[in-house]
C-alpha positions in Angstrom: -1.8 -61.5 39.1 -0.7 -58.2 40.4 -1.9 -54.9 39.1 0.7 -52.8 37.2 1.9 -49.7 38.9 0.0 -46.5 38.2 2.7 -44.9 36.1 2.7 -48.0 33.8 -1.1 -47.9 33.4 -0.8 -44.2 32.5 2.0 -45.1 30.0 -0.1 -47.8 28.4 -3.2 -45.6 28.2 -1.1 -42.8 26.7 0.4 -45.1 24.1 -3.1 -46.5 23.3 -4.6 -43.0 22.8 -1.6 -41.9 20.7 -2.0 -45.1 18.6 -5.7 -44.5 18.1 -5.1 -40.9 17.2 -2.3 -41.8 14.8 -4.4 -44.4 13.1 -7.3 -41.9 12.8 -5.0 -39.2 11.4 -3.6 -41.7 8.9 -7.1 -42.6 7.8 -8.0 -38.9 7.6 -5.1 -38.3 5.3 -6.1 -41.2 3.1 -9.7 -40.0 2.9 -9.3 -36.2 2.7 -7.0 -34.2 0.5 -5.7 -30.8 1.7 -8.4 -29.2 -0.5 -11.2 -31.2 1.1 -10.4 -29.9 4.6 -10.1 -26.2 3.5 -12.6 -24.0 5.4 -13.5 -22.3 2.2 -13.6 -24.9 -0.7 -13.5 -22.2 -3.4 -10.1 -21.1 -1.9 -8.6 -24.5 -1.3 -5.1 -23.2 -2.0 -5.2 -21.3 1.3 -3.9 -22.8 4.6 -4.8 -21.9 8.2 -2.2 -19.9 10.2 -2.3 -19.3 13.9 -1.4 -15.6 13.9 -1.9 -14.5 10.3 -5.2 -16.4 10.1 -4.4 -17.7 6.6 -1.7 -17.8 3.9 -1.2 -19.8 0.8 -0.3 -23.4 1.3 3.5 -23.3 1.5 5.6 -24.6 -1.4 2.8 -24.9 -4.0 4.0 -25.8 -7.5 1.9 -24.9 -10.5 -1.4 -25.2 -8.6 -4.3 -24.3 -11.0 -7.2 -22.5 -9.4 -10.9 -22.9 -10.3 -10.5 -19.6 -12.3 -7.7 -21.2 -14.3 -4.8 -19.2 -12.9 -1.5 -20.8 -11.9 -0.2 -20.4 -8.3 3.3 -21.0 -7.0 4.1 -20.3 -3.4 7.3 -20.2 -1.4 8.0 -21.5 2.1 6.3 -18.5 3.8 3.0 -19.2 1.9 3.5 -16.1 -0.4 2.6 -16.0 -4.1 6.2 -15.7 -5.2 9.3 -17.6 -6.1 11.6 -18.9 -3.4 13.2 -16.1 -1.5 16.8 -15.4 -2.6 19.5 -16.7 -0.3 21.8 -14.8 0.0 19.7 -11.7 -0.3 20.3 -9.4 -3.3 21.7 -6.0 -2.8 18.3 -4.4 -3.0 15.1 -6.1 -1.6 11.6 -4.7 -1.6 8.8 -6.2 0.4 5.4 -5.5 -1.2 2.6 -6.0 1.3 -1.1 -5.7 0.6 -4.5 -7.2 -0.1 -5.9 -9.0 -3.1 -4.7 -6.4 -5.6 -1.1 -6.9 -4.5 -1.7 -10.7 -4.4 -2.9 -10.5 -8.0 -6.6 -11.4 -8.0 -7.6 -12.3 -11.6 -4.1 -12.1 -13.1 -1.0 -14.3 -13.4 1.9 -13.7 -11.0 4.1 -12.1 -13.6 1.4 -9.6 -14.4 1.2 -8.2 -10.8 2.6 -4.8 -10.2 5.1 -6.2 -7.7 6.8 -8.5 -10.3 6.6 -5.7 -12.9 8.5 -3.4 -10.6 11.1 -6.1 -10.0 11.6 -6.5 -13.7 11.9 -2.8 -14.2 14.4 -2.4 -11.5 16.5 -5.3 -12.9 16.3 -3.7 -16.4 17.6 -0.5 -14.9 20.7 -2.4 -13.6 19.6 -3.1 -10.0 20.5 -6.3 -8.2 17.0 -6.3 -6.9 14.2 -8.6 -5.7 10.6 -7.6 -5.0 8.8 -10.1 -2.7 5.0 -10.2 -3.2 3.6 -10.5 0.4 0.0 -9.7 -0.6 -2.7 -12.2 0.3 -6.3 -12.1 -0.7 -8.6 -10.6 1.9 -5.7 -9.6 4.2 -6.0 -6.4 6.2 -3.3 -4.0 7.3 -3.3 -5.8 10.7 -2.3 -9.1 9.1 0.5 -7.3 7.2 1.6 -5.7 10.4 1.8 -9.1 12.1 3.6 -10.6 9.1 6.2 -7.8 9.2 6.6 -8.3 12.9 7.2 -12.0 12.5 9.4 -12.0 9.3 10.7 -8.4 8.8 14.0 -8.9 10.5 14.8 -12.1 8.7 13.8 -10.8 5.3 15.6 -7.4 5.9 13.9 -5.4 3.1 15.4 -2.1 2.1 11.9 -0.7 1.1 8.5 -1.8 2.3 5.4 -1.0 0.2 2.0 -1.0 1.8 -1.3 -1.3 -0.1 -4.4 -1.6 2.2 -7.8 -0.1 2.6 -10.9 -2.0 1.4 -10.6 -5.1 3.6 -9.9 -3.0 6.6 -13.4 -1.5 6.3 -15.3 -4.8 5.8 -17.7 -5.9 8.5 -15.9 -8.2 11.0 -16.8 -11.8 10.7 -17.8 -11.5 7.1 -17.4 -14.5 4.8 -18.0 -14.7 1.1 -16.6 -16.6 -1.9 -13.5 -14.4 -2.0 -12.9 -14.1 1.7 -11.3 -16.8 3.9 -12.8 -15.4 7.1 -14.2 -16.9 10.3 -17.6 -15.9 11.4 -16.5 -14.7 14.8 -17.5 -11.4 16.6 -13.9 -10.0 16.8 -11.8 -7.5 15.0 -8.6 -8.7 13.5 -6.6 -7.3 16.4 -8.8 -9.0 19.0 -8.6 -12.3 17.1 -4.9 -12.1 16.9 -4.5 -11.3 20.6 -6.7 -14.3 21.5 -4.7 -16.6 19.3 -1.2 -15.4 20.0 -0.7 -17.2 23.4 -1.7 -20.5 21.7 0.2 -20.1 18.4 2.4 -23.2 18.9 -0.4 -25.7 19.7 -2.6 -24.1 17.0 0.3 -24.6 14.5 0.3 -28.3 15.3 -3.5 -28.6 15.1 -3.5 -27.0 11.7 -1.3 -29.8 10.4 -3.9 -32.4 11.3 -6.5 -33.2 8.6 -8.5 -35.0 11.3 -8.8 -31.8 13.3 -9.5 -29.7 10.3 -12.3 -32.1 9.1 -13.9 -32.1 12.5 -13.6 -28.3 12.8 -15.3 -27.8 9.5 -18.1 -30.2 10.4 -18.7 -28.4 13.7 -18.6 -25.0 12.1 -21.1 -26.1 9.4 -20.3 -23.1 7.4 -23.4 -22.3 5.2 -23.2 -21.7 1.5 -21.1 -18.7 1.0 -22.7 -15.6 -0.7 -21.3 -14.0 -3.7 -18.4 -11.7 -3.1 -19.2 -8.0 -2.4 -17.1 -5.7 -4.5 -18.7 -2.4 -3.4 -17.0 0.5 -1.8 -20.0 1.3 0.4 -19.0 2.6 3.9 -19.7 0.4 6.9 -20.5 1.5 10.4 -17.4 2.5 12.4 -16.8 0.0 15.2 -18.2 -3.0 13.3 -15.3 -3.4 10.8 -12.4 -5.7 10.8 -9.8 -3.0 11.5 -11.3 0.1 13.2 -9.7 3.4 12.7 -7.7 3.3 16.0 -6.4 -0.2 15.1 -5.4 0.9 11.6 -3.4 3.7 13.0 -1.8 1.4 15.6 -0.9 -1.0 12.7 0.6 1.9 10.7 2.6 3.2 13.6 3.8 -0.4 14.3 4.9 -1.0 10.7 6.7 2.4 10.7 8.5 1.4 13.9 9.5 -2.0 12.5 10.8 -0.4 9.3 12.9 2.0 11.3 14.3 -0.8 13.4 15.4 -2.9 10.4 16.5 0.1 8.3 13.8 -0.1 5.7 12.1 2.9 4.0 8.3 2.8 4.0 6.1 3.7 1.0 2.4 4.0 1.9 0.1 3.6 -1.1 -3.4 5.0 -1.4 -5.1 2.1 -3.2 -7.0 2.6 -6.5 -10.6 1.4 -6.7 -13.4 2.3 -9.1 -15.1 5.4 -7.9 -12.7 6.0 -5.0 -11.5 9.6 -4.7 -8.2 8.7 -3.1 -8.9 10.4 0.2 -8.8 8.4 3.5 -8.3 10.1 6.8 -6.1 7.5 8.5 -3.7 7.1 5.6 -3.5 10.9 5.0 -2.9 11.8 8.6 -0.3 9.0 9.0 1.5 10.2 5.9 1.5 13.8 7.2 2.9 12.9 10.6 5.5 10.2 9.6 8.6 10.0 7.4 6.9 7.5 5.1 6.7 8.2 1.3 3.1 8.6 0.2 1.8 7.5 -3.2 -1.7 8.5 -4.2 -2.6 6.1 -7.0 -6.1 7.6 -7.7 -4.5 11.0 -8.3 -1.9 9.4 -10.6 -4.6 7.7 -12.6 -6.5 10.9 -12.9 -3.4 12.9 -14.0 -2.6 10.4 -16.7 -6.1 10.5 -18.0 -6.6 6.7 -17.6 -10.2 5.6 -18.0 -11.9 2.9 -16.0 -12.5 0.8 -19.2 -9.7 -1.8 -19.4 -8.3 -0.8 -16.0 -10.6 -2.8 -13.7 -11.7 -6.4 -13.6 -14.4 -5.3 -11.1 -14.8 -2.3 -8.7 -11.9 -3.4 -6.6 -9.3 -5.3 -8.7 -7.2 -4.0 -11.7 -6.6 -5.9 -14.9 -3.2 -6.8 -16.1 -3.2 -3.5 -17.9 -4.2 -1.8 -14.6 -1.2 -3.5 -12.9 1.0 -2.2 -15.6 -0.1 1.4 -14.8 0.3 0.9 -11.1 3.9 -0.4 -11.6 4.7 2.6 -13.8 3.6 5.0 -11.0 5.3 3.1 -8.2 8.6 2.2 -9.9 10.2 5.6 -9.8 9.2 6.1 -6.2 10.6 2.7 -5.2 13.8 3.4 -7.1 14.2 6.8 -5.4 13.7 5.2 -2.0 16.3 2.5 -2.8 18.8 5.2 -3.6 18.1 6.9 -0.2 19.1 3.6 1.5 22.9 3.3 1.7 22.9 -0.5 1.8 20.6 -1.0 -1.2 22.1 1.9 -3.2 25.4 0.1 -3.4 23.7 -2.6 -5.4 22.1 -0.2 -7.9 23.3 1.2 -11.2 25.2 4.4 -11.3 22.9 7.4 -10.7 21.4 8.9 -13.8 21.8 12.6 -14.2 19.9 14.2 -11.2 17.5 11.2 -11.2 16.8 11.4 -7.5 15.9 15.0 -7.6 14.6 15.5 -11.2 10.9 14.6 -11.6 8.6 15.5 -14.4 6.1 18.1 -13.4 2.6 17.8 -14.7 0.0 20.6 -15.2 -3.0 20.6 -13.0 -6.3 20.8 -14.9 -9.0 23.2 -13.9 -11.5 20.4 -13.2 -9.2 19.0 -10.6 -9.6 22.0 -8.3 -13.2 22.6 -7.4 -12.5 26.0 -5.9 -10.3 27.3 -8.6 -11.0 30.4 -10.6 -9.2 31.5 -13.7 -6.9 28.5 -13.7 -5.2 28.1 -17.0 -3.3 25.1 -18.4 0.3 25.4 -19.4 -0.6 24.7 -23.0 -3.3 27.4 -23.0 -0.8 30.0 -21.5 1.7 29.2 -24.2 -0.7 30.0 -27.0 -0.3 33.7 -26.1 2.5 35.9 -24.9 4.1 34.4 -21.8 7.2 34.3 -19.7 8.9 31.5 -17.9 9.8 31.3 -14.2 12.3 28.6 -13.4 14.4 27.5 -10.4 14.5 24.8 -7.8 12.1 23.5 -5.1 13.6 22.0 -2.0 11.8 20.0 0.6 14.0 17.8 2.7 12.1 14.8 4.2 8.9 15.5 2.3 6.8 12.4 2.0 4.1 13.7 -0.3 4.0 15.2 -3.8 4.3 18.9 -4.1 2.1 21.4 -5.9 3.6 24.6 -7.3 0.9 27.3 -7.7 1.1 30.7 -9.3 -1.5 33.2 -7.8 -2.0 36.9 -7.3 0.1 38.5 -4.6 -1.9 39.2 -1.4 -0.2 41.6 1.2 0.3 40.0 4.6 -2.3 42.2 6.2 -5.0 41.2 3.8 -6.9 37.8 3.9 -6.5 35.4 1.0 -9.4 33.4 -0.4 -7.1 30.5 -1.0 -8.3 30.1 -4.6 -5.8 29.1 -7.3 -5.5 31.5 -10.3 -3.2 31.5 -13.2 -1.7 28.0 -13.2 -0.4 25.1 -11.2 2.0 22.2 -11.5 2.2 19.0 -9.6 5.7 17.9 -8.8 6.2 14.2 -7.7 9.4 15.2 -5.8 11.5 18.3 -5.1 13.8 19.5 -7.8 14.1 21.9 -10.8 10.9 23.5 -12.1 9.9 25.7 -15.0 6.4 27.2 -15.2 4.9 29.4 -17.9 2.9 32.5 -16.9 0.9 35.0 -18.9 2.7 38.3 -19.3 1.3 40.7 -16.7 2.2 43.8 -14.8 0.4 42.6 -11.6 2.3 41.3 -8.6 2.2 37.5 -8.2 3.3 34.9 -5.8 4.7 31.4 -6.3 3.5 28.9 -3.6 4.7 25.4 -2.9 2.2 23.1 -1.1 3.2 19.8 0.4 0.0 18.2 -0.9 -0.7 15.4 1.6 -4.3 14.9 0.6 -3.7 15.1 -3.1 -6.4 17.7 -3.9 -4.0 20.3 -5.3 -5.1 22.9 -2.7 -3.6 24.2 0.5 -5.6 22.2 3.0 -5.6 22.5 6.8 -2.5 20.9 8.2 -0.4 21.1 5.0 2.9 22.9 4.8 3.6 25.6 2.3 6.1 28.2 1.3 5.4 31.5 -0.6 7.8 33.4 -2.8 6.5 37.0 -3.5 9.5 39.3 -3.1 7.2 41.6 -1.1 5.0 42.2 -4.1 7.9 42.8 -6.5 7.6 39.5 -8.2 6.0 40.4 -11.5 5.6 38.3 -14.6 6.7 41.0 -17.1 9.9 39.1 -18.0 11.3 35.6 -17.6 13.1 34.8 -14.4 15.6 32.1 -13.5 17.3 30.8 -10.4 14.2 31.1 -8.1 14.5 29.1 -4.9 11.6 27.8 -2.8 12.5 25.7 0.2 9.5 24.1 2.0 11.7 22.1 4.5 11.0 24.1 7.6 7.8 25.8 6.8 4.7 26.2 9.0 1.5 24.1 8.5 -1.7 25.8 7.4 -3.9 26.5 10.3 -7.0 24.5 11.1 -8.0 21.0 12.0 -6.0 18.0 10.7 -6.7 17.0 7.2 -9.7 14.7 6.8 -11.4 13.1 3.8 
């Protein structure tokens, strides 16, 4: 009996191996459910992803978590309904971490879905896609936008990231679906990217996932850490340089697909709302900047009832976040010609008329003699009104009234009299105590949200060379901070 040719022997061997592997995979699928092969059993609704590391298991329907919350996911593994096809006239992509995803609340209670309902109630043909995933960093959102941004074609992109970026790399706890590997998120992504196609096939195999989990022998996971304690720079998941690279990459993608970017300073218990990377990026880019800790402070919202834990808001907290972000998102949609056509008729001066709020003395640690608007109005006062312009400004404005200082004399920079915070340029009216002293009105593009003129921030002063006196009411005042010079000094830092 003759020996079969070599190619036939190879063909038989290949068929035998594939048959054995197919049988083994069939047995594995009979023995193990998708939950049983999850790397983190407490988060069994998550699935491995070659470049994003993890998403929700795609196309979940009414999956109930161990906490009793219901999860539904779309084809991209996002906690949201199926993506509209064709796309609505206005589409917002809400990217972020576990707060965006909705840790501890139902999907309809998240700030993303609340904003969607508010826009629709306002008459917009709008959709807000919740692209937040628990334990995601800004690098993962950057990769997601690079992979799906062009296809989704959002008109506005919201970005909510900070806490997970600063976690130690390789960390794993009961809330984090992380691998115990000595790499930053960028390094891990770069290692995986060349092998994304074979990895995608492997992640469909329950036999492979079961063997991998057995080989990893992941120990019992510790309880989640919900502190905001700083970690050593260089040992975090997304170091400062990588965070800035991700922000610049997101901004470039938004520009290429015609989307407007809203960068959000996250709100955590005890967090002051100051972060060097986010502030410097907002200062140097055309992105809109929303400082949620400042909004929470201005509205006098206490921590009680706002937080589930030091990191995550309650459903009531999400309601507040939506109320702060909704007007910003709507204003950005109106600035986008494509999405604006799908919106309601503009309200009277809506895009340029924002409600100014008085700044309290306690907000400004270096203030002296600062009076509230209510306090000023209890005595004799005058009103100064006009318009503040600031084309392309990406941060809230602060209108300050202070004593006039001649150009040849130094100013101590302290705020006296009163101050207003303006969410956007537009009309203003400010009450001032009657006085015969010269004053100055100053507009600050408040990048760091502290209400003061900090190093690197733009400002404009109206003083009429010392002839601006609060002895009678004035109207028609114009302050334009569009082409002003930044305050001297080092870049703004926390």
